[in-house]
LOKOLGU-622564 format. One record per residue (C-alpha): residue in one letter; x, y negated, z. Coordinates in nm, 2 decimals. Layout:
 aa     px     py     pz
  A      X      Y      Z
...
//
This chain:
 aa     px     py     pz
  M   5.69  -2.48  -1.81
  K   5.39  -2.65  -1.92
  L   5.35  -2.34  -2.24
  Q   5.42  -2.10  -1.99
  S   5.06  -2.23  -1.77
  L   4.91  -2.27  -2.15
  A   4.97  -1.87  -2.21
  I   4.87  -1.77  -1.82
  F   4.53  -1.96  -1.95
  I   4.45  -1.89  -2.27
  L   4.53  -1.48  -2.17
  F   4.29  -1.53  -1.88
  F   4.09  -1.68  -2.07
  G   4.01  -1.46  -2.33
  F   4.04  -1.19  -2.14
  S   3.68  -1.35  -1.86
  K   3.54  -1.41  -2.27
  G   3.61  -1.07  -2.32
  N   3.50  -0.93  -2.03
  A   3.18  -1.06  -1.90
  Q   2.88  -0.90  -1.93
  I   2.68  -1.07  -2.20
  F   2.32  -1.04  -2.11
  E   2.08  -1.03  -2.42
  L   1.93  -0.78  -2.62
  G   2.11  -0.56  -2.87
  K   2.51  -0.61  -2.72
  V   2.50  -0.30  -2.54
  T   2.87  -0.22  -2.45
  I   3.03   0.14  -2.43
  A   3.14   0.05  -2.11
  E   2.79   0.07  -2.01
  L   2.70   0.40  -2.19
  Q   2.98   0.57  -2.01
  E   2.87   0.43  -1.65
  K   2.79   0.79  -1.47
  V   2.69   0.65  -1.16
  H   2.58   0.28  -1.02
  P   2.90   0.10  -0.93
  K   2.67  -0.01  -0.55
  D   2.46   0.29  -0.53
  S   2.54   0.66  -0.60
  G   2.25   0.71  -0.54
  A   2.05   0.62  -0.77
  V   1.91   0.74  -1.08
  A   1.85   0.45  -1.30
  A   1.92   0.03  -1.28
  V   1.85  -0.24  -1.43
  L   2.12  -0.41  -1.59
  F   1.98  -0.76  -1.61
  N   1.58  -0.88  -1.68
  K   1.55  -1.20  -1.79
  G   1.23  -1.37  -1.76
  Q   1.09  -1.69  -1.90
  V   0.79  -1.95  -1.90
  N   0.70  -2.22  -2.12
  I   0.42  -2.48  -2.06
  G   0.37  -2.68  -2.32
  R   0.28  -3.02  -2.32
  N  -0.10  -2.89  -2.38
  G  -0.10  -2.67  -2.11
  Y  -0.06  -2.33  -2.33
  S   0.20  -2.11  -2.15
  Q   0.42  -1.85  -2.37
  S   0.62  -1.59  -2.16
  S   0.90  -1.32  -2.27
  V   1.07  -1.09  -2.09
  K   1.42  -0.89  -2.18
  K   1.55  -0.66  -1.99
  R   1.79  -0.37  -2.03
  I   1.76  -0.02  -1.82
  K   2.02   0.21  -1.73
  I   1.98   0.60  -1.68
  Y   2.16   0.80  -1.46
  K   1.99   1.09  -1.39
  K   1.71   1.32  -1.52
  E   1.49   1.17  -1.23
  G   1.50   0.87  -1.38
  Y   1.36   0.92  -1.67
  K   1.03   0.78  -1.56
  W   1.23   0.41  -1.67
  A   1.18   0.51  -1.99
  T   0.80   0.49  -1.97
  V   0.67   0.11  -1.99
  Q   0.34  -0.02  -1.88
  V   0.20  -0.36  -1.95
  G  -0.22  -0.42  -1.81
  F  -0.34  -0.71  -1.99
  S  -0.71  -0.87  -2.06
  A  -0.83  -0.68  -2.35
  S  -0.98  -1.04  -2.51
  N  -0.55  -1.10  -2.49
  F  -0.50  -0.81  -2.67
  R  -0.33  -0.99  -2.98
  N  -0.11  -1.23  -2.80
  L   0.09  -0.93  -2.59
  S   0.35  -0.76  -2.80
  I   0.62  -0.52  -2.66
  T   0.97  -0.59  -2.95
  D   1.33  -0.43  -2.92
  V   1.28  -0.15  -2.83
  Y   1.53   0.08  -2.89
  T   1.70   0.33  -2.67
  Y   2.12   0.37  -2.73
  N   2.33   0.68  -2.66
  L   2.66   0.76  -2.69
  V   2.80   1.03  -2.94
  D   3.13   1.16  -2.98
  G   3.24   0.82  -2.89
  K   3.02   0.59  -3.10
  I   2.73   0.40  -3.05
  V   2.38   0.57  -3.13
  K   2.11   0.38  -3.16
  S   1.70   0.52  -3.16
  K   1.42   0.27  -3.27
  L   1.05   0.34  -3.11
  K   0.88   0.57  -3.30
  S   0.51   0.52  -3.37
  D   0.41   0.82  -3.15
  G   0.48   0.66  -2.87
  E   0.30   0.32  -2.86
  F  -0.03   0.33  -2.76
  I  -0.33   0.14  -2.55
  D  -0.54   0.31  -2.23
  K  -0.89   0.10  -2.21
  I  -0.88   0.14  -1.86
  N  -1.28  -0.06  -1.90
  T  -1.41  -0.35  -2.15
  E  -1.21  -0.56  -2.00
  Y  -0.85  -0.42  -1.90
  W  -0.65  -0.20  -2.12
  V  -0.30  -0.13  -2.06
  K  -0.04  -0.04  -2.34
  K   0.23   0.22  -2.26
  I   0.57   0.28  -2.48
  T   0.77   0.58  -2.43
  F   1.13   0.54  -2.48
  P   1.24   0.84  -2.77
  D   1.60   1.04  -2.72
  I   1.59   0.99  -2.34
  K   1.93   1.18  -2.17
  E   2.11   1.13  -1.84
  G   2.37   0.86  -1.97
  S   2.07   0.60  -2.21
  V   2.05   0.24  -2.18
  I   1.73   0.14  -2.29
  E   1.64  -0.22  -2.30
  Y   1.31  -0.44  -2.50
  E   1.08  -0.78  -2.48
  I   0.78  -0.84  -2.40
  K   0.60  -1.14  -2.54
  N   0.27  -1.29  -2.39
  N   0.11  -1.61  -2.55
  D  -0.21  -1.62  -2.35
  G  -0.24  -2.00  -2.34
  S  -0.33  -1.98  -1.95
  L  -0.19  -2.28  -1.71
  S   0.01  -2.07  -1.55
  I   0.38  -1.90  -1.44
  R   0.32  -1.53  -1.36
  D   0.49  -1.38  -1.09
  W   0.83  -1.23  -1.08
  D   1.00  -0.99  -0.87
  F   1.41  -1.02  -0.81
  Q   1.42  -0.72  -0.65
  E   1.30  -0.33  -0.78
  T   1.24   0.05  -0.69
  I   1.62   0.12  -0.83
  P   1.94  -0.17  -0.79
  V   1.92  -0.54  -1.03
  N   2.23  -0.62  -1.16
  Y   2.11  -0.94  -1.31
  S   1.76  -1.06  -1.22
  E   1.71  -1.43  -1.38
  F   1.40  -1.67  -1.44
  K   1.32  -1.99  -1.60
  T   1.05  -2.21  -1.62
  I   0.97  -2.49  -1.84
  I   0.68  -2.72  -1.69
  P   0.66  -3.05  -1.88
  E   0.64  -3.38  -1.62
  S   0.29  -3.38  -1.60
  F   0.24  -3.09  -1.43
  T   0.32  -2.97  -1.07
  F   0.32  -2.65  -0.95
  K   0.40  -2.50  -0.59
  R   0.63  -2.25  -0.55
  N   0.74  -2.01  -0.28
  V   1.03  -1.74  -0.28
  K   0.98  -1.43  -0.11
  G   1.19  -1.16   0.08
  F   1.57  -1.14   0.17
  F   1.73  -1.29  -0.06
  T   1.74  -1.63  -0.20
  P   1.86  -1.68  -0.55
  K   2.06  -1.97  -0.68
  I   1.81  -2.24  -0.85
  N   1.91  -2.48  -1.10
  T   1.69  -2.81  -1.19
  Q   1.72  -2.99  -1.49
  I   1.53  -3.28  -1.74
  A   1.55  -3.18  -2.07
  E   1.33  -3.30  -2.35
  T   1.12  -3.04  -2.53
  Y   0.94  -3.08  -2.85
  G   0.98  -3.48  -2.83
  Y   0.85  -3.45  -2.46
  L   1.02  -3.48  -2.08
  A   1.02  -3.13  -1.89
  N   1.16  -3.00  -1.61
  E   1.36  -2.65  -1.66
  T   1.46  -2.44  -1.36
  T   1.69  -2.18  -1.38
  Y   1.69  -1.89  -1.03
  I   1.90  -1.63  -1.14
  L   2.04  -1.35  -0.86
  K   2.30  -1.07  -0.86
  D   2.35  -0.74  -0.72
  L   2.04  -0.68  -0.60
  P   1.95  -0.28  -0.42
  A   1.71  -0.14  -0.46
  M   1.39  -0.15  -0.25
  K   1.41   0.13   0.05
  E   1.11   0.38   0.04
  E   1.05   0.37   0.45
  S   0.75   0.53   0.68
  Y   0.47   0.32   0.82
  V   0.42   0.05   0.52
  N   0.21  -0.17   0.42
  N   0.28  -0.26   0.04
  T   0.65  -0.34  -0.01
  S   0.58  -0.60  -0.25
  N   0.54  -0.84   0.01
  Y   0.90  -0.77   0.11
  C   1.03  -0.79  -0.23
  S   1.28  -1.08  -0.39
  G   1.04  -1.29  -0.61
  I   0.90  -1.63  -0.68
  V   0.54  -1.74  -0.72
  H   0.40  -2.01  -0.88
  E   0.10  -2.25  -0.82
  L  -0.05  -2.54  -1.01
  E  -0.08  -2.80  -0.76
  K  -0.20  -3.13  -1.00
  I  -0.22  -3.25  -1.36
  S  -0.08  -3.60  -1.41
  I  -0.04  -3.82  -1.71
  P   0.00  -4.16  -1.68
  G  -0.28  -4.36  -1.82
  Q  -0.50  -4.08  -1.88
  F  -0.63  -3.80  -1.69
  Y  -0.52  -3.69  -1.30
  K  -0.67  -3.40  -1.09
  S  -0.54  -3.23  -0.75
  I  -0.55  -2.84  -0.83
  S  -0.39  -2.75  -0.48
  S  -0.66  -2.67  -0.24
  S  -0.74  -2.55   0.15
  W  -0.85  -2.17   0.23
  G  -1.15  -2.35   0.31
  V  -1.22  -2.50  -0.08
  V  -1.11  -2.20  -0.24
  A  -1.41  -2.01  -0.06
  K  -1.66  -2.28  -0.13
  T  -1.52  -2.24  -0.51
  I  -1.60  -1.86  -0.51
  Y  -1.96  -1.87  -0.31
  E  -2.06  -2.08  -0.55
  F  -1.98  -1.83  -0.87
  E  -2.25  -1.73  -1.07
  S  -2.16  -1.38  -1.03
  F  -2.07  -1.43  -0.62
  G  -2.29  -1.63  -0.43
  S  -2.65  -1.67  -0.65
  E  -2.61  -1.30  -0.63
  L  -2.68  -1.32  -0.28
  N  -3.04  -1.51  -0.32
  K  -3.19  -1.24  -0.52
  T  -3.40  -1.01  -0.31
  G  -3.75  -0.95  -0.54
  Y  -3.55  -0.58  -0.64
  F  -3.54  -0.40  -0.34
  E  -3.76  -0.57  -0.13
  D  -4.06  -0.32  -0.12
  D  -3.81  -0.07  -0.02
  L  -3.62  -0.21   0.25
  Q  -3.96  -0.28   0.42
  L  -4.08   0.10   0.44
  L  -3.65   0.12   0.51
  L  -3.71  -0.09   0.82
  K  -4.00  -0.03   0.95
  G  -4.00   0.04   1.36
  K  -3.64  -0.07   1.40
  V  -3.63  -0.33   1.59
  S  -3.25  -0.36   1.72
  P  -2.93  -0.54   1.50
  A  -2.81  -0.21   1.56
  D  -3.04  -0.01   1.41
  K  -3.12  -0.26   1.14
  I  -2.75  -0.26   1.04
  T  -2.66   0.12   1.06
  A  -3.00   0.20   0.83
  I  -2.97  -0.06   0.55
  L  -2.56   0.06   0.55
  D  -2.64   0.41   0.51
  Y  -2.89   0.29   0.26
  V  -2.66   0.14   0.02
  K  -2.41   0.41   0.08
  S  -2.67   0.65  -0.02
  N  -2.86   0.49  -0.29
  V  -2.51   0.28  -0.50
  K  -2.21   0.44  -0.61
  W  -1.90   0.23  -0.56
  N  -1.73   0.29  -0.98
  D  -1.42   0.21  -0.78
  H  -1.33  -0.09  -0.91
  L  -1.24  -0.39  -0.70
  G  -1.32  -0.76  -0.72
  Y  -1.55  -1.00  -0.56
  S  -1.72  -1.13  -0.86
  C  -2.01  -0.88  -1.01
  E  -1.93  -0.68  -1.26
  K  -2.35  -0.56  -1.32
  G  -2.46  -0.80  -1.08
  V  -2.68  -0.64  -0.76
  R  -3.04  -0.56  -0.97
  K  -2.85  -0.38  -1.25
  A  -2.69  -0.22  -1.03
  Y  -2.95  -0.13  -0.79
  K  -3.11   0.02  -1.07
  E  -2.85   0.26  -1.23
  K  -2.76   0.32  -0.90
  I  -2.36   0.21  -0.96
  G  -2.09  -0.08  -0.91
  N  -1.82  -0.23  -0.82
  C  -1.74  -0.36  -0.50
  A  -1.90  -0.74  -0.52
  D  -2.22  -0.52  -0.64
  I  -2.22  -0.35  -0.35
  N  -2.09  -0.51  -0.12
  L  -2.31  -0.87  -0.22
  M  -2.59  -0.66  -0.20
  L  -2.56  -0.50   0.11
  T  -2.51  -0.90   0.26
  A  -2.82  -1.00   0.08
  M  -3.02  -0.72   0.24
  L  -2.87  -0.74   0.56
  R  -3.00  -1.19   0.60
  Y  -3.35  -1.03   0.47
  A  -3.32  -0.80   0.73
  G  -3.32  -1.11   0.98
  L  -2.91  -1.09   1.01
  D  -2.68  -1.36   1.01
  A  -2.45  -1.17   0.74
  N  -2.20  -1.34   0.49
  P  -1.97  -1.20   0.32
  V  -1.57  -1.17   0.40
  L  -1.39  -1.25   0.10
  I  -1.01  -1.04   0.11
  S  -0.75  -0.88  -0.07
  T  -0.63  -0.50  -0.02
  R  -0.38  -0.35   0.10
  S  -0.27  -0.30  -0.27
  N  -0.26  -0.65  -0.36
  G  -0.03  -0.78  -0.13
  I  -0.08  -1.08   0.04
  A  -0.11  -1.42  -0.03
  F   0.04  -1.69  -0.01
  F  -0.14  -1.98  -0.13
  P  -0.50  -2.09  -0.10
  T  -0.55  -1.97  -0.54
  V  -0.94  -1.80  -0.58
  S  -0.65  -1.51  -0.74
  A  -0.54  -1.46  -0.35
  F  -0.83  -1.26  -0.30
  N  -0.98  -0.90  -0.52
  C  -1.23  -0.81  -0.31
  V  -1.57  -0.88  -0.10
  I  -1.69  -0.68   0.18
  A  -1.97  -0.81   0.45
  G  -1.93  -0.96   0.84
  I  -2.23  -0.98   1.05
  E  -2.19  -1.28   1.36
  T  -2.34  -1.10   1.65
  S  -2.35  -1.24   2.04
  N  -2.09  -0.98   2.09
  G  -1.88  -1.09   1.82
  K  -1.84  -1.03   1.41
  I  -1.89  -0.70   1.27
  L  -1.73  -0.57   0.96
  I  -1.90  -0.34   0.73
  D  -1.81  -0.22   0.35
  A  -2.04   0.03   0.21
  T  -1.78   0.20  -0.10
  D  -1.67   0.39   0.16
  K  -1.99   0.70   0.22
  F  -1.71   0.72   0.56
  A  -1.72   0.39   0.69
  T  -1.88   0.29   0.97
  P  -1.95  -0.07   1.17
  N  -1.61  -0.22   1.24
  V  -1.44   0.11   1.04
  L  -1.29   0.04   0.73
  P  -1.15   0.17   0.43
  L  -0.79   0.15   0.48
  R  -0.73   0.01   0.20
  D  -0.91  -0.33   0.34
  L  -0.71  -0.35   0.68
  N  -0.47  -0.62   0.52
  W  -0.43  -0.90   0.78
  M  -0.65  -1.16   0.76
  G  -0.98  -1.19   0.51
  R  -1.23  -1.48   0.47
  L  -1.60  -1.51   0.61
  I  -1.82  -1.77   0.38
  R  -2.13  -1.91   0.49
  K  -2.42  -2.07   0.36
  D  -2.38  -2.41   0.46
  G  -2.01  -2.35   0.26
  T  -1.82  -2.32   0.58
  S  -1.55  -2.08   0.61
  E  -1.34  -1.89   0.87
  E  -1.08  -1.70   0.87
  I  -1.15  -1.32   0.99
  D  -0.87  -1.08   1.15
  L  -0.90  -0.72   0.95
  M  -0.71  -0.52   1.22
  P  -0.80  -0.30   1.40
  T  -0.82  -0.35   1.78
  K  -0.99  -0.08   1.98
  I  -0.83   0.28   1.99
  S  -0.92   0.61   1.77
  D  -0.81   0.88   1.98
  H  -0.75   1.27   1.84
  I  -0.80   1.49   2.11
  I  -0.69   1.79   2.06
  S  -0.75   2.09   2.35
  M  -0.59   2.43   2.32
  S  -0.61   2.71   2.54
  Y  -0.43   3.01   2.45
  D  -0.27   3.42   2.63
  V   0.05   3.51   2.56
  N   0.14   3.88   2.56
  E   0.46   4.08   2.63
  K   0.53   4.09   2.29
  G   0.52   3.69   2.20
  E   0.20   3.73   2.05
  I  -0.06   3.48   2.10
  N  -0.47   3.42   2.09
  G  -0.63   3.15   2.17
  K  -0.87   2.92   2.11
  V  -0.89   2.49   1.97
  K  -1.06   2.23   1.96
  R  -0.98   1.91   1.71
  Q  -1.24   1.55   1.82
  Y  -1.17   1.25   1.58
  S  -1.31   0.93   1.69
  D  -1.36   0.62   1.44
  Y  -1.03   0.59   1.18
  N  -0.91   0.94   1.24
  A  -1.29   1.02   1.15
  L  -1.26   0.84   0.84
  N  -0.93   0.97   0.76
  F  -1.02   1.39   0.82
  R  -1.36   1.36   0.64
  N  -1.24   1.15   0.37
  A  -0.91   1.45   0.34
  I  -1.23   1.74   0.39
  Q  -1.48   1.60   0.13
  D  -1.38   1.74  -0.20
  E  -1.24   2.04  -0.03
  K  -1.41   2.41   0.01
  E  -1.42   2.51   0.39
  D  -1.15   2.85   0.25
  R  -0.98   2.69   0.11
  Y  -0.93   2.44   0.43
  L  -0.89   2.73   0.63
  E  -0.65   2.94   0.40
  K  -0.43   2.58   0.35
  F  -0.43   2.55   0.75
  E  -0.32   2.94   0.75
  N  -0.02   2.89   0.50
  E   0.13   2.59   0.67
  N   0.16   2.69   1.01
  K   0.35   2.98   0.99
  K   0.07   3.25   0.86
  I  -0.15   3.19   1.16
  E  -0.48   3.38   1.14
  L  -0.82   3.15   1.19
  S  -1.15   3.28   1.27
  E  -1.51   3.16   1.42
  Y  -1.42   2.83   1.25
  K  -1.69   2.53   1.31
  R  -1.75   2.16   1.24
  I  -1.96   1.91   1.46
  N  -2.11   1.56   1.37
  E  -1.92   1.63   1.03
  K  -2.20   1.47   0.85
  E  -2.30   1.21   1.21
  L  -2.09   0.93   1.11
  L  -2.13   0.72   1.42
  L  -2.00   1.04   1.63
  P  -1.69   1.16   1.69
  V  -1.59   1.46   1.47
  S  -1.44   1.80   1.60
  E  -1.39   2.15   1.45
  S  -1.33   2.42   1.65
  F  -1.17   2.75   1.53
  S  -0.96   3.05   1.71
  F  -0.65   3.18   1.59
  K  -0.42   3.44   1.67
  G  -0.01   3.47   1.53
  S   0.26   3.69   1.56
  D   0.55   3.41   1.50
  L   0.48   3.18   1.69
  S   0.71   3.24   2.02
  E   1.04   3.43   2.02
  V   1.12   3.73   2.24
  I   1.50   3.83   2.33
  D   1.63   4.04   2.58
  E   1.32   4.03   2.77
  K   1.24   3.68   2.75
  I   1.02   3.49   2.56
  Y   1.09   3.11   2.46
  L   0.77   2.94   2.36
  N   0.74   2.61   2.21
  P   0.35   2.48   2.43
  M   0.23   2.22   2.12
  L   0.27   2.54   1.92
  F   0.19   2.47   1.50
  F   0.07   2.08   1.67
  L   0.46   1.99   1.75
  N   0.60   1.75   1.47
  E   0.97   1.81   1.45
  K   1.00   1.49   1.19
  N   1.12   1.16   1.37
  P   0.94   0.92   1.14
  F   1.24   0.65   1.21
  K   1.56   0.78   1.19
  Q   1.69   0.53   0.92
  E   1.97   0.28   1.14
  K   1.84  -0.03   1.01
  R   1.47  -0.11   0.96
  E   1.36  -0.36   0.66
  Y   0.94  -0.41   0.66
  P   0.79  -0.43   0.97
  V   0.59  -0.11   1.07
  D   0.23  -0.06   1.00
  F   0.04   0.17   1.18
  G  -0.32   0.07   1.02
  F  -0.56   0.11   1.35
  P  -0.41   0.20   1.69
  F  -0.43   0.54   1.83
  L  -0.43   0.80   2.09
  E  -0.31   1.18   2.11
  K  -0.41   1.41   2.33
  Y  -0.34   1.73   2.40
  F  -0.50   1.95   2.73
  I  -0.31   2.25   2.65
  N  -0.34   2.59   2.89
  I  -0.17   2.92   2.87
  K  -0.15   3.20   2.98
  I   0.11   3.39   3.06
  P   0.19   3.80   3.06
  D   0.13   4.02   3.38
  N   0.48   4.09   3.41
  F   0.61   3.76   3.37
  T   0.73   3.48   3.54
  V   0.84   3.08   3.45
  E   1.20   3.05   3.39
  S   1.20   2.72   3.27
  L   0.96   2.46   3.22
  P   1.07   2.16   3.04
  P   1.06   1.85   3.30
  S   0.75   1.61   3.32
  T   0.82   1.28   3.16
  A   0.68   0.91   3.08
  V   0.84   0.66   2.84
  V   0.67   0.32   2.83
  M   0.77   0.05   2.56
  E   0.81  -0.31   2.64
  N   0.48  -0.54   2.63
  D   0.30  -0.16   2.62
  L   0.36  -0.13   2.31
  G   0.31   0.26   2.32
  V   0.27   0.51   2.55
  F   0.42   0.88   2.61
  R   0.32   1.12   2.88
  F   0.45   1.48   2.94
  N   0.30   1.64   3.24
  A   0.37   2.05   3.30
  A   0.27   2.26   3.58
  V   0.26   2.59   3.69
  T  -0.05   2.75   3.85
  E   0.00   3.10   3.95
  N  -0.04   3.29   3.58
  R  -0.12   2.99   3.39
  I   0.11   2.72   3.26
  Q  -0.12   2.36   3.19
  L   0.01   2.06   2.98
  S  -0.12   1.73   2.94
  I   0.06   1.53   2.67
  V  -0.02   1.12   2.57
  H   0.13   0.95   2.26
  Q  -0.02   0.60   2.26
  I   0.00   0.35   2.03
  N  -0.16   0.01   2.13
  E   0.01  -0.23   1.81
  V  -0.07  -0.23   1.45
  I   0.20  -0.40   1.36
  V   0.58  -0.35   1.50
  P   0.79  -0.63   1.43
  I   1.17  -0.49   1.24
  S   1.30  -0.72   1.58
  K   1.11  -0.39   1.82
  Y   1.28  -0.12   1.56
  E   1.50  -0.02   1.76
  S   1.29   0.02   2.08
  L   1.05   0.20   1.86
  K   1.28   0.45   1.75
  E   1.41   0.52   2.09
  Y   1.08   0.61   2.23
  Y   1.02   0.83   1.92
  K   1.32   1.05   1.94
  I   1.24   1.11   2.32
  M   0.90   1.24   2.26
  I   1.00   1.44   2.00
  A   1.28   1.55   2.15
  K   1.09   1.62   2.47
  E   0.79   1.78   2.28
  S   1.10   2.02   2.09
  E   1.17   2.16   2.47
  K   1.08   2.50   2.48
  I   0.95   2.69   2.78
  V   1.07   3.05   2.89
  L   0.93   3.36   3.03
  K   1.17   3.59   3.14
  R   1.02   3.98   3.28
  I   1.02   4.06   3.62
//
């Protein structure tokens, strides 16, 4: 009996060991290459077979990090995963390497290994400070497996952020930190999946260190959803921040701080606070500009327009000046800090209570710890008796309290001269309108002739102006016609395109022969014509992330339809109204007939910028009802 049990144990142990996945480079298996689809996501174009990261901080505080990764390519759409890009500081060029770059394919039942070719590796020097190293794997096919290792010895006393999830499935993700007892880090695990954590004290190179390993398996791909701020905010991962340095009997320093301390620290940077004190380069110009302007509103508008017109944004973010305000003013170009710190200094010179506001843009995500790296941009804030006004001169169409969309990312931090600071809500509360007035005639053939006027305010106006700025009018009209059943436009006109404080509008006449259906002496017509949107952005059963509309908005349609003299209305969509809980949104559809005319009023209004997952079902039902109602047709019958 004992002999039989021993045999079973040996058989089981041998089988398990032989079939266990090996998470080491160079150990690609035939089974991995033969796999046609991902076992848990048949639609996956690729998958991460394993991703192992490690950060080792030496006793001197210098860090060394490595990432070992293996990816399986299932479909041609997954070929993009065969190009790897790593960004780094130009000064760290010699400390970064990408090695063990191989592609594996199965050819006639045998594993064929292809190494990186000389033309498959190059460096893109984005600017003098930031470079990107790129590698392209050779011999990529459907079924290929690729792997590589990234090593970075930048020497900084920090731990890189680690994402367990990606936009493709991840079979195995492991992150290990080795930290001497002299250094203490805060850690924050984010996302919907919690890793298995194992910590032990190990003696490394003659000193004690905390060795912590985080492991997650079988992670689903991060889903693409409409109206999401930044999916990385919800990606499962771990973030570290240095809390203190303690060397018994020699040195002690507490690193962790509050947001207020972080703001004050940044203000004291040479490339930040001191730049606000420089005024000589613009004083003469500003005195001329402000002549005759007394009210704060006039001063704010004049200075904002002046900076936007005279200093071009170079598309670089950052809260530290690249050129410095004086040089940026002279050369008429600068980064975000050059422009907005210059703007703040001018506003102060004009007697306004203006201060810089630190923000993290949408692409930078939401910070978890109070740290100088939490922010990546700066705008200007003005404190008035009627509240705070936020402005950003990097977008030529931005106006007071209408910021570029990239800025609308939860909260910012306003810093005053005396070092005090406060949290600022960046999310808009004012409704941005999009109002459409449309009047048209329908003849007995179902052909339609009419006129349209569209008016955009605030953020809708900002979006419209940005959309048309680089497009010639002829091209814009041609595109509009082609995307809307080949209608013909004429008498096109725009009003207030350059008057940024006013709503911008466009008007045109149109005609079309394919905007209705004529069947057996009846005309079937959707009253919204080419403005009908039949796509529901909220159809998935389960929502993974909060809905972010960016800003509250109102869409309102006034439609007036003249029907043919020898026709009558047989069917008209009944009026309806939907009001979501807590006034989250309102939809109203009203239709009426007076003699040979049909009048419709349609309102779609969203009052909350961020809709939590808990309210998704309500929002989903709201959109379902709205789109179904707007899709209903009017039926005209020949008398």
